[in-house]
N, CA, C, O and the ligand as a Tripos MOL2 file, in Angstrom:
@<TRIPOS>MOLECULE
protein
  269   267    68     0     0
PROTEIN
NO_CHARGES

@<TRIPOS>ATOM
      1 N         158.5730 -108.2320  142.2050 N.3       1 MET1
      2 CA        158.9880 -107.4980  143.3630 C.3       1 MET1
      3 C         160.3560 -107.9120  143.7980 C.2       1 MET1
      4 O         160.6610 -109.1040  143.7610 O.2       1 MET1
      5 N         161.1830 -107.0210  144.2000 N.am      2 ALA2
      6 CA        162.5770 -107.4300  144.5910 C.3       2 ALA2
      7 C         162.4850 -108.1570  145.9300 C.2       2 ALA2
      8 O         161.5500 -107.9690  146.7080 O.2       2 ALA2
      9 N         163.5270 -109.0220  146.1720 N.am      3 LYS3
     10 CA        163.6460 -109.6230  147.5040 C.3       3 LYS3
     11 C         164.0230 -108.5940  148.5920 C.2       3 LYS3
     12 O         164.8970 -107.7610  148.3500 O.2       3 LYS3
     13 N         163.4440 -108.6240  149.6800 N.am      4 TYR4
     14 CA        163.5860 -107.7800  150.6540 C.3       4 TYR4
     15 C         164.6980 -108.2650  151.7830 C.2       4 TYR4
     16 O         164.5150 -109.3020  152.4200 O.2       4 TYR4
     17 N         165.7880 -107.4890  151.9670 N.am      5 TYR5
     18 CA        166.8820 -107.8420  152.8980 C.3       5 TYR5
     19 C         166.7540 -107.0810  154.1040 C.2       5 TYR5
     20 O         167.4420 -107.4080  155.0710 O.2       5 TYR5
     21 N         165.9110 -106.0390  154.1850 N.am      6 GLY6
     22 CA        165.9820 -105.0850  155.2340 C.3       6 GLY6
     23 C         166.7780 -103.9730  155.0570 C.2       6 GLY6
     24 O         167.5120 -103.8960  154.0720 O.2       6 GLY6
     25 N         166.7200 -103.0640  155.9240 N.am      7 ASP7
     26 CA        167.5690 -101.8290  155.8430 C.3       7 ASP7
     27 C         168.8900 -102.0020  156.5270 C.2       7 ASP7
     28 O         168.9840 -102.4590  157.6660 O.2       7 ASP7
     29 N         169.9700 -101.5980  155.7480 N.am      8 ILE8
     30 CA        171.3620 -101.6290  156.1780 C.3       8 ILE8
     31 C         171.8830 -100.1380  156.4000 C.2       8 ILE8
     32 O         171.5440  -99.2580  155.6090 O.2       8 ILE8
     33 N         172.6850  -99.8770  157.4550 N.am      9 PRO9
     34 CA        173.3100  -98.6330  157.5690 C.3       9 PRO9
     35 C         174.3370  -98.4910  156.4900 C.2       9 PRO9
     36 O         175.2640  -99.2960  156.4020 O.2       9 PRO9
     37 N         174.1920  -97.4870  155.6670 N.am     10 CYS10
     38 CA        175.2040  -97.4270  154.6300 C.3      10 CYS10
     39 C         175.7270  -95.9550  154.5910 C.2      10 CYS10
     40 O         175.2200  -95.0380  155.2380 O.2      10 CYS10
     41 N         176.7990  -95.8370  153.7540 N.am     11 ILE11
     42 CA        177.5960  -94.4240  153.8210 C.3      11 ILE11
     43 C         177.9520  -94.2600  152.4050 C.2      11 ILE11
     44 O         178.3500  -95.2290  151.7580 O.2      11 ILE11
     45 N         177.8300  -93.0550  151.8690 N.am     12 LYS12
     46 CA        178.2070  -92.8050  150.4800 C.3      12 LYS12
     47 C         179.5490  -92.0670  150.5620 C.2      12 LYS12
     48 O         179.6840  -90.9840  151.1310 O.2      12 LYS12
     49 N         180.6030  -92.7940  149.8990 N.am     13 ILE13
     50 CA        181.9600  -92.3450  149.8470 C.3      13 ILE13
     51 C         182.1850  -92.0120  148.3160 C.2      13 ILE13
     52 O         182.1190  -92.9420  147.5120 O.2      13 ILE13
     53 N         182.4330  -90.8000  147.9010 N.am     14 GLY14
     54 CA        182.6930  -90.5810  146.4680 C.3      14 GLY14
     55 C         181.3470  -90.9330  145.8050 C.2      14 GLY14
     56 O         180.3170  -90.3510  146.1430 O.2      14 GLY14
     57 N         181.3630  -91.8220  144.9250 N.am     15 ASP15
     58 CA        180.2420  -92.1910  144.0490 C.3      15 ASP15
     59 C         179.6740  -93.6110  144.4420 C.2      15 ASP15
     60 O         178.7220  -94.1260  143.8560 O.2      15 ASP15
     61 N         180.3590  -94.1960  145.5030 N.am     16 LYS16
     62 CA        179.9150  -95.4700  145.8980 C.3      16 LYS16
     63 C         179.2490  -95.5900  147.1930 C.2      16 LYS16
     64 O         179.6070  -94.7920  148.0590 O.2      16 LYS16
     65 N         178.2840  -96.5010  147.4990 N.am     17 ILE17
     66 CA        177.5940  -96.6680  148.6000 C.3      17 ILE17
     67 C         178.1170  -97.7940  149.3890 C.2      17 ILE17
     68 O         177.9990  -98.9080  148.8790 O.2      17 ILE17
     69 N         178.7040  -97.6960  150.6070 N.am     18 HIS18
     70 CA        179.2830  -98.7990  151.4360 C.3      18 HIS18
     71 C         178.4920  -99.1280  152.4990 C.2      18 HIS18
     72 O         177.5530  -98.3720  152.7480 O.2      18 HIS18
     73 N         178.6840 -100.1830  153.2450 N.am     19 ILE19
     74 CA        178.0470 -100.5560  154.3820 C.3      19 ILE19
     75 C         178.9310 -100.1930  155.6430 C.2      19 ILE19
     76 O         180.0920 -100.5760  155.7880 O.2      19 ILE19
     77 N         178.2840  -99.4650  156.4670 N.am     20 THR20
     78 CA        179.2150  -99.0650  157.7090 C.3      20 THR20
     79 C         179.0850 -100.1740  158.7360 C.2      20 THR20
     80 O         178.0720 -100.8560  158.8960 O.2      20 THR20
     81 N         180.3010 -100.2880  159.4640 N.am     21 VAL21
     82 CA        180.3250 -101.2730  160.5190 C.3      21 VAL21
     83 C         180.5200 -100.4800  161.9810 C.2      21 VAL21
     84 O         180.2870 -101.0540  163.0450 O.2      21 VAL21
     85 N         180.9150  -99.2730  161.9140 N.am     22 ASN22
     86 CA        181.0040  -98.3880  163.0910 C.3      22 ASN22
     87 C         181.0380  -96.9740  162.5970 C.2      22 ASN22
     88 O         180.7540  -96.7060  161.4290 O.2      22 ASN22
     89 N         181.3840  -96.0640  163.4790 N.am     23 ALA23
     90 CA        181.2750  -94.5650  163.0910 C.3      23 ALA23
     91 C         182.5190  -94.1070  162.0630 C.2      23 ALA23
     92 O         182.5370  -92.9970  161.5310 O.2      23 ALA23
     93 N         183.4680  -95.0370  161.8780 N.am     24 THR24
     94 CA        184.5030  -94.6180  161.1670 C.3      24 THR24
     95 C         184.9560  -95.3460  159.8550 C.2      24 THR24
     96 O         185.7110  -94.9000  158.9910 O.2      24 THR24
     97 N         184.2780  -96.6710  159.8990 N.am     25 SER25
     98 CA        184.8590  -97.3390  158.7180 C.3      25 SER25
     99 C         183.7120  -98.2610  158.1650 C.2      25 SER25
    100 O         182.6360  -98.3670  158.7530 O.2      25 SER25
    101 N         184.0080  -98.9210  156.9990 N.am     26 CYS26
    102 CA        183.1160  -99.6470  156.1940 C.3      26 CYS26
    103 C         183.4930 -101.1520  156.4520 C.2      26 CYS26
    104 O         184.4960 -101.4790  157.0850 O.2      26 CYS26
    105 N         182.6180 -102.0140  155.9150 N.am     27 LEU27
    106 CA        182.8040 -103.4420  155.9010 C.3      27 LEU27
    107 C         183.8680 -103.8310  155.0420 C.2      27 LEU27
    108 O         184.4110 -104.9260  155.1900 O.2      27 LEU27
    109 N         184.2640 -102.9130  154.0290 N.am     28 CYS28
    110 CA        185.3830 -103.3000  153.1380 C.3      28 CYS28
    111 C         186.6800 -102.7590  153.7720 C.2      28 CYS28
    112 O         187.7520 -103.0780  153.2590 O.2      28 CYS28
    113 N         186.6490 -102.0210  154.7720 N.am     29 GLY29
    114 CA        187.8370 -101.4770  155.5190 C.3      29 GLY29
    115 C         188.1000 -100.1420  155.0980 C.2      29 GLY29
    116 O         189.0780  -99.5780  155.5900 O.2      29 GLY29
    117 N         187.3480  -99.5070  154.2200 N.am     30 LYS30
    118 CA        187.4620  -98.0240  154.0840 C.3      30 LYS30
    119 C         187.0710  -97.1100  155.0740 C.2      30 LYS30
    120 O         185.9730  -97.2870  155.6030 O.2      30 LYS30
    121 N         187.7700  -96.1660  155.4190 N.am     31 LYS31
    122 CA        187.5610  -95.2360  156.4430 C.3      31 LYS31
    123 C         186.9410  -93.9720  156.0890 C.2      31 LYS31
    124 O         187.1730  -93.4440  155.0020 O.2      31 LYS31
    125 N         186.1640  -93.4600  156.9510 N.am     32 TYR32
    126 CA        185.5760  -92.2840  156.5660 C.3      32 TYR32
    127 C         185.3550  -91.4200  157.8530 C.2      32 TYR32
    128 O         185.4520  -91.9540  158.9590 O.2      32 TYR32
    129 N         185.0650  -90.1100  157.7220 N.am     33 THR33
    130 CA        184.8420  -89.2710  158.8220 C.3      33 THR33
    131 C         183.3940  -88.8130  158.9410 C.2      33 THR33
    132 O         182.9100  -88.0230  158.1320 O.2      33 THR33
    133 N         182.7500  -89.2930  159.9030 N.am     34 TYR34
    134 CA        181.1570  -88.9890  160.0170 C.3      34 TYR34
    135 C         180.9800  -87.5470  159.9960 C.2      34 TYR34
    136 O         181.5490  -86.7260  160.7150 O.2      34 TYR34
    137 N         180.0610  -87.3250  159.0200 N.am     35 GLY35
    138 CA        179.7320  -85.9080  158.9800 C.3      35 GLY35
    139 C         180.5700  -84.7440  158.4610 C.2      35 GLY35
    140 O         180.2270  -83.5620  158.4850 O.2      35 GLY35
    141 N         181.8420  -85.2920  157.9360 N.am     36 LYS36
    142 CA        182.6910  -84.2350  157.4290 C.3      36 LYS36
    143 C         183.1330  -84.7690  155.9590 C.2      36 LYS36
    144 O         182.8810  -85.9110  155.5740 O.2      36 LYS36
    145 N         183.7900  -83.8460  155.2240 N.am     37 PRO37
    146 CA        184.2050  -84.1220  153.8780 C.3      37 PRO37
    147 C         185.2910  -85.2950  153.9560 C.2      37 PRO37
    148 O         186.2450  -85.2340  154.7320 O.2      37 PRO37
    149 N         185.0830  -86.2830  153.1550 N.am     38 THR38
    150 CA        186.0700  -87.4020  153.2270 C.3      38 THR38
    151 C         187.3880  -86.9780  152.5310 C.2      38 THR38
    152 O         188.4420  -87.5030  152.8890 O.2      38 THR38
    153 N         187.3660  -86.0380  151.5390 N.am     39 SER39
    154 CA        188.7210  -85.5910  151.0190 C.3      39 SER39
    155 C         188.4680  -84.2590  150.3860 C.2      39 SER39
    156 O         187.3320  -83.8040  150.2480 O.2      39 SER39
    157 N         189.5710  -83.6440  150.0040 N.am     40 ARG40
    158 CA        189.5500  -82.2780  149.4150 C.3      40 ARG40
    159 C         188.7980  -82.3740  148.1450 C.2      40 ARG40
    160 O         188.1180  -81.4010  147.8200 O.2      40 ARG40
    161 N         188.8320  -83.4360  147.3730 N.am     41 ASN41
    162 CA        188.0920  -83.5690  146.0850 C.3      41 ASN41
    163 C         186.5620  -84.0030  146.3270 C.2      41 ASN41
    164 O         185.7780  -83.9550  145.3790 O.2      41 ASN41
    165 N         186.1590  -84.4050  147.5370 N.am     42 ASP42
    166 CA        184.9000  -84.7290  147.7800 C.3      42 ASP42
    167 C         184.3420  -83.9260  148.9860 C.2      42 ASP42
    168 O         184.5240  -84.2660  150.1550 O.2      42 ASP42
    169 N         183.6440  -82.8250  148.5930 N.am     43 LEU43
    170 CA        183.4200  -81.9180  149.8120 C.3      43 LEU43
    171 C         181.8970  -82.2290  150.1620 C.2      43 LEU43
    172 O         181.2780  -81.4240  150.8590 O.2      43 LEU43
    173 N         181.3170  -83.3260  149.7120 N.am     44 SER44
    174 CA        179.9560  -83.6590  150.2520 C.3      44 SER44
    175 C         180.1750  -84.2990  151.6520 C.2      44 SER44
    176 O         181.1050  -85.0780  151.8620 O.2      44 SER44
    177 N         179.3590  -83.9680  152.5090 N.am     45 SER45
    178 CA        179.5180  -84.6730  153.8890 C.3      45 SER45
    179 C         179.0860  -86.2270  153.8850 C.2      45 SER45
    180 O         178.2960  -86.6800  153.0560 O.2      45 SER45
    181 N         179.6480  -86.9400  154.8330 N.am     46 SER46
    182 CA        179.2280  -88.2260  154.8780 C.3      46 SER46
    183 C         178.3290  -88.4880  156.0000 C.2      46 SER46
    184 O         178.6830  -88.3410  157.1690 O.2      46 SER46
    185 N         176.9500  -88.9480  155.5760 N.am     47 ASN47
    186 CA        175.9650  -89.2580  156.5520 C.3      47 ASN47
    187 C         175.4780  -90.5010  156.4420 C.2      47 ASN47
    188 O         175.3800  -90.9650  155.3060 O.2      47 ASN47
    189 N         175.1310  -91.1870  157.4200 N.am     48 ILE48
    190 CA        174.5810  -92.5930  157.3810 C.3      48 ILE48
    191 C         173.1220  -92.5250  156.6400 C.2      48 ILE48
    192 O         172.2380  -91.7460  156.9950 O.2      48 ILE48
    193 N         173.0130  -93.3660  155.6640 N.am     49 ILE49
    194 CA        171.8410  -93.5560  154.8190 C.3      49 ILE49
    195 C         171.2950  -94.9830  155.0130 C.2      49 ILE49
    196 O         172.0950  -95.9180  154.9950 O.2      49 ILE49
    197 N         170.0390  -95.1940  155.1910 N.am     50 TRP50
    198 CA        169.5650  -96.6350  155.3650 C.3      50 TRP50
    199 C         169.0410  -97.0550  153.8790 C.2      50 TRP50
    200 O         168.2210  -96.4090  153.2260 O.2      50 TRP50
    201 N         169.6550  -98.2230  153.4900 N.am     51 ARG51
    202 CA        169.3620  -98.6650  152.2900 C.3      51 ARG51
    203 C         169.2330 -100.1730  152.1610 C.2      51 ARG51
    204 O         169.7940 -100.8560  153.0180 O.2      51 ARG51
    205 N         168.6220 -100.7110  151.2790 N.am     52 GLU52
    206 CA        168.5890 -102.2570  151.1160 C.3      52 GLU52
    207 C         169.9920 -102.6620  150.5050 C.2      52 GLU52
    208 O         170.7260 -101.7940  150.0340 O.2      52 GLU52
    209 N         170.3510 -103.9980  150.5220 N.am     53 LEU53
    210 CA        171.5030 -104.3680  150.0720 C.3      53 LEU53
    211 C         171.7520 -103.9920  148.4850 C.2      53 LEU53
    212 O         172.8220 -103.6380  147.9900 O.2      53 LEU53
    213 N         170.6350 -104.1410  147.8950 N.am     54 GLU54
    214 CA        170.6360 -103.9380  146.3390 C.3      54 GLU54
    215 C         171.1560 -102.5180  146.1060 C.2      54 GLU54
    216 O         171.7400 -102.2860  145.0470 O.2      54 GLU54
    217 N         170.9970 -101.5900  146.9780 N.am     55 ALA55
    218 CA        171.3940 -100.2320  146.8430 C.3      55 ALA55
    219 C         172.9540  -99.9840  146.9510 C.2      55 ALA55
    220 O         173.5060  -99.0030  146.4520 O.2      55 ALA55
    221 N         173.6120 -100.9940  147.6660 N.am     56 VAL56
    222 CA        174.9780 -100.9340  148.1440 C.3      56 VAL56
    223 C         175.7910 -101.0880  146.6850 C.2      56 VAL56
    224 O         175.5730 -102.0580  145.9590 O.2      56 VAL56
    225 N         176.7230 -100.0650  146.3330 N.am     57 SER57
    226 CA        177.4170 -100.1120  145.1370 C.3      57 SER57
    227 C         179.0090 -100.6230  145.2820 C.2      57 SER57
    228 O         179.7430 -100.8190  144.3140 O.2      57 SER57
    229 N         179.3330 -100.7710  146.4670 N.am     58 CYS58
    230 CA        180.6620 -101.2880  146.7620 C.3      58 CYS58
    231 C         180.6840 -102.8100  146.6640 C.2      58 CYS58
    232 O         180.0570 -103.4020  147.5420 O.2      58 CYS58
    233 N         181.2730 -103.5020  145.7820 N.am     59 ASP59
    234 CA        181.2820 -104.9790  145.6680 C.3      59 ASP59
    235 C         181.9070 -105.6320  146.8590 C.2      59 ASP59
    236 O         181.5300 -106.7460  147.2200 O.2      59 ASP59
    237 N         182.8260 -104.9930  147.4640 N.am     60 VAL60
    238 CA        183.5430 -105.8100  148.5690 C.3      60 VAL60
    239 C         182.5690 -105.6950  149.8110 C.2      60 VAL60
    240 O         182.4050 -106.7130  150.4840 O.2      60 VAL60
    241 N         181.9980 -104.6810  150.1180 N.am     61 CYS61
    242 CA        181.0480 -104.4010  151.1480 C.3      61 CYS61
    243 C         179.8970 -105.5040  150.9810 C.2      61 CYS61
    244 O         179.6010 -106.2260  151.9330 O.2      61 CYS61
    245 N         179.2680 -105.6090  149.7590 N.am     62 LYS62
    246 CA        178.2220 -106.6080  149.3890 C.3      62 LYS62
    247 C         178.6830 -108.0170  149.7540 C.2      62 LYS62
    248 O         178.0670 -108.8000  150.4770 O.2      62 LYS62
    249 N         179.8200 -108.2220  149.1690 N.am     63 LYS63
    250 CA        180.3910 -109.6580  149.2780 C.3      63 LYS63
    251 C         180.5000 -110.0660  150.7490 C.2      63 LYS63
    252 O         180.0240 -111.1390  151.1200 O.2      63 LYS63
    253 N         181.1290 -109.2170  151.6110 N.am     64 LYS64
    254 CA        181.4130 -109.4960  153.0050 C.3      64 LYS64
    255 C         180.1210 -109.6430  153.7830 C.2      64 LYS64
    256 O         179.9720 -110.5180  154.6370 O.2      64 LYS64
    257 N         179.1020 -108.6700  153.4270 N.am     65 TYR65
    258 CA        177.7850 -108.7620  154.0280 C.3      65 TYR65
    259 C         177.1320 -110.1070  153.8310 C.2      65 TYR65
    260 O         176.4310 -110.6020  154.7140 O.2      65 TYR65
    261 N         177.3440 -110.6610  152.7540 N.am     66 ARG66
    262 CA        176.7290 -111.9350  152.4750 C.3      66 ARG66
    263 C         177.3810 -113.0860  153.0720 C.2      66 ARG66
    264 O         176.7740 -114.1550  153.1240 O.2      66 ARG66
    265 N         178.5360 -112.9720  153.5190 N.am     67 GLN67
    266 CA        179.3580 -114.1250  154.0930 C.3      67 GLN67
    267 C         178.9170 -114.6430  155.4860 C.2      67 GLN67
    268 O         179.5250 -115.5690  156.0210 O.2      67 GLN67
    269 ZN        182.8950 -100.6690  150.7140 Zn       68 ZN68
@<TRIPOS>BOND
     1     1     2 1
     2     2     3 1
     3     3     4 2
     4     3     5 am
     5     5     6 1
     6     6     7 1
     7     7     8 2
     8     7     9 am
     9     9    10 1
    10    10    11 1
    11    11    12 2
    12    11    13 am
    13    13    14 1
    14    14    15 1
    15    15    16 2
    16    15    17 am
    17    17    18 1
    18    18    19 1
    19    19    20 2
    20    19    21 am
    21    21    22 1
    22    22    23 1
    23    23    24 2
    24    23    25 am
    25    25    26 1
    26    26    27 1
    27    27    28 2
    28    27    29 am
    29    29    30 1
    30    30    31 1
    31    31    32 2
    32    31    33 am
    33    33    34 1
    34    34    35 1
    35    35    36 2
    36    35    37 am
    37    37    38 1
    38    38    39 1
    39    39    40 2
    40    39    41 am
    41    41    42 1
    42    42    43 1
    43    43    44 2
    44    43    45 am
    45    45    46 1
    46    46    47 1
    47    47    48 2
    48    47    49 am
    49    49    50 1
    50    50    51 1
    51    51    52 2
    52    51    53 am
    53    53    54 1
    54    54    55 1
    55    55    56 2
    56    55    57 am
    57    57    58 1
    58    58    59 1
    59    59    60 2
    60    59    61 am
    61    61    62 1
    62    62    63 1
    63    63    64 2
    64    63    65 am
    65    65    66 1
    66    66    67 1
    67    67    68 2
    68    67    69 am
    69    69    70 1
    70    70    71 1
    71    71    72 2
    72    71    73 am
    73    73    74 1
    74    74    75 1
    75    75    76 2
    76    75    77 am
    77    77    78 1
    78    78    79 1
    79    79    80 2
    80    79    81 am
    81    81    82 1
    82    82    83 1
    83    83    84 2
    84    83    85 am
    85    85    86 1
    86    86    87 1
    87    87    88 2
    88    87    89 am
    89    89    90 1
    90    90    91 1
    91    91    92 2
    92    91    93 am
    93    93    94 1
    94    94    95 1
    95    95    96 2
    96    95    97 am
    97    97    98 1
    98    98    99 1
    99    99   100 2
   100    99   101 am
   101   101   102 1
   102   102   103 1
   103   103   104 2
   104   103   105 am
   105   105   106 1
   106   106   107 1
   107   107   108 2
   108   107   109 am
   109   109   110 1
   110   110   111 1
   111   111   112 2
   112   111   113 am
   113   113   114 1
   114   114   115 1
   115   115   116 2
   116   115   117 am
   117   117   118 1
   118   118   119 1
   119   119   120 2
   120   119   121 am
   121   121   122 1
   122   122   123 1
   123   123   124 2
   124   123   125 am
   125   125   126 1
   126   126   127 1
   127   127   128 2
   128   127   129 am
   129   129   130 1
   130   130   131 1
   131   131   132 2
   132   131   133 am
   133   133   134 1
   134   134   135 1
   135   135   136 2
   136   135   137 am
   137   137   138 1
   138   138   139 1
   139   139   140 2
   140   139   141 am
   141   141   142 1
   142   142   143 1
   143   143   144 2
   144   143   145 am
   145   145   146 1
   146   146   147 1
   147   147   148 2
   148   147   149 am
   149   149   150 1
   150   150   151 1
   151   151   152 2
   152   151   153 am
   153   153   154 1
   154   154   155 1
   155   155   156 2
   156   155   157 am
   157   157   158 1
   158   158   159 1
   159   159   160 2
   160   159   161 am
   161   161   162 1
   162   162   163 1
   163   163   164 2
   164   163   165 am
   165   165   166 1
   166   166   167 1
   167   167   168 2
   168   167   169 am
   169   169   170 1
   170   170   171 1
   171   171   172 2
   172   171   173 am
   173   173   174 1
   174   174   175 1
   175   175   176 2
   176   175   177 am
   177   177   178 1
   178   178   179 1
   179   179   180 2
   180   179   181 am
   181   181   182 1
   182   182   183 1
   183   183   184 2
   184   183   185 am
   185   185   186 1
   186   186   187 1
   187   187   188 2
   188   187   189 am
   189   189   190 1
   190   190   191 1
   191   191   192 2
   192   191   193 am
   193   193   194 1
   194   194   195 1
   195   195   196 2
   196   195   197 am
   197   197   198 1
   198   198   199 1
   199   199   200 2
   200   199   201 am
   201   201   202 1
   202   202   203 1
   203   203   204 2
   204   203   205 am
   205   205   206 1
   206   206   207 1
   207   207   208 2
   208   207   209 am
   209   209   210 1
   210   210   211 1
   211   211   212 2
   212   211   213 am
   213   213   214 1
   214   214   215 1
   215   215   216 2
   216   215   217 am
   217   217   218 1
   218   218   219 1
   219   219   220 2
   220   219   221 am
   221   221   222 1
   222   222   223 1
   223   223   224 2
   224   223   225 am
   225   225   226 1
   226   226   227 1
   227   227   228 2
   228   227   229 am
   229   229   230 1
   230   230   231 1
   231   231   232 2
   232   231   233 am
   233   233   234 1
   234   234   235 1
   235   235   236 2
   236   235   237 am
   237   237   238 1
   238   238   239 1
   239   239   240 2
   240   239   241 am
   241   241   242 1
   242   242   243 1
   243   243   244 2
   244   243   245 am
   245   245   246 1
   246   246   247 1
   247   247   248 2
   248   247   249 am
   249   249   250 1
   250   250   251 1
   251   251   252 2
   252   251   253 am
   253   253   254 1
   254   254   255 1
   255   255   256 2
   256   255   257 am
   257   257   258 1
   258   258   259 1
   259   259   260 2
   260   259   261 am
   261   261   262 1
   262   262   263 1
   263   263   264 2
   264   263   265 am
   265   265   266 1
   266   266   267 1
   267   267   268 2
@<TRIPOS>SUBSTRUCTURE
     1 MET1         2 RESIDUE 1 A MET
     2 ALA2         6 RESIDUE 1 A ALA
     3 LYS3        10 RESIDUE 1 A LYS
     4 TYR4        14 RESIDUE 1 A TYR
     5 TYR5        18 RESIDUE 1 A TYR
     6 GLY6        22 RESIDUE 1 A GLY
     7 ASP7        26 RESIDUE 1 A ASP
     8 ILE8        30 RESIDUE 1 A ILE
     9 PRO9        34 RESIDUE 1 A PRO
    10 CYS10       38 RESIDUE 1 A CYS
    11 ILE11       42 RESIDUE 1 A ILE
    12 LYS12       46 RESIDUE 1 A LYS
    13 ILE13       50 RESIDUE 1 A ILE
    14 GLY14       54 RESIDUE 1 A GLY
    15 ASP15       58 RESIDUE 1 A ASP
    16 LYS16       62 RESIDUE 1 A LYS
    17 ILE17       66 RESIDUE 1 A ILE
    18 HIS18       70 RESIDUE 1 A HIS
    19 ILE19       74 RESIDUE 1 A ILE
    20 THR20       78 RESIDUE 1 A THR
    21 VAL21       82 RESIDUE 1 A VAL
    22 ASN22       86 RESIDUE 1 A ASN
    23 ALA23       90 RESIDUE 1 A ALA
    24 THR24       94 RESIDUE 1 A THR
    25 SER25       98 RESIDUE 1 A SER
    26 CYS26      102 RESIDUE 1 A CYS
    27 LEU27      106 RESIDUE 1 A LEU
    28 CYS28      110 RESIDUE 1 A CYS
    29 GLY29      114 RESIDUE 1 A GLY
    30 LYS30      118 RESIDUE 1 A LYS
    31 LYS31      122 RESIDUE 1 A LYS
    32 TYR32      126 RESIDUE 1 A TYR
    33 THR33      130 RESIDUE 1 A THR
    34 TYR34      134 RESIDUE 1 A TYR
    35 GLY35      138 RESIDUE 1 A GLY
    36 LYS36      142 RESIDUE 1 A LYS
    37 PRO37      146 RESIDUE 1 A PRO
    38 THR38      150 RESIDUE 1 A THR
    39 SER39      154 RESIDUE 1 A SER
    40 ARG40      158 RESIDUE 1 A ARG
    41 ASN41      162 RESIDUE 1 A ASN
    42 ASP42      166 RESIDUE 1 A ASP
    43 LEU43      170 RESIDUE 1 A LEU
    44 SER44      174 RESIDUE 1 A SER
    45 SER45      178 RESIDUE 1 A SER
    46 SER46      182 RESIDUE 1 A SER
    47 ASN47      186 RESIDUE 1 A ASN
    48 ILE48      190 RESIDUE 1 A ILE
    49 ILE49      194 RESIDUE 1 A ILE
    50 TRP50      198 RESIDUE 1 A TRP
    51 ARG51      202 RESIDUE 1 A ARG
    52 GLU52      206 RESIDUE 1 A GLU
    53 LEU53      210 RESIDUE 1 A LEU
    54 GLU54      214 RESIDUE 1 A GLU
    55 ALA55      218 RESIDUE 1 A ALA
    56 VAL56      222 RESIDUE 1 A VAL
    57 SER57      226 RESIDUE 1 A SER
    58 CYS58      230 RESIDUE 1 A CYS
    59 ASP59      234 RESIDUE 1 A ASP
    60 VAL60      238 RESIDUE 1 A VAL
    61 CYS61      242 RESIDUE 1 A CYS
    62 LYS62      246 RESIDUE 1 A LYS
    63 LYS63      250 RESIDUE 1 A LYS
    64 LYS64      254 RESIDUE 1 A LYS
    65 TYR65      258 RESIDUE 1 A TYR
    66 ARG66      262 RESIDUE 1 A ARG
    67 GLN67      266 RESIDUE 1 A GLN
    68 ZN68       269 GROUP 0 **** ****
């Protein structure tokens, strides 16, 4: 059984899952617009998703979260 870290507010940008710090940016410093497409090439909307740390695919976000 995987170690449980608890749920973390995450945001999917492109094909990576980042950890959010507020409504407009991630732990790694990447900005996003809540509920709106992040770019012309990525028309999927950004909505907060609750995931465990293991589900976060942005290495910078993960590293900073553990510090
Ligand atoms: Zn990130």
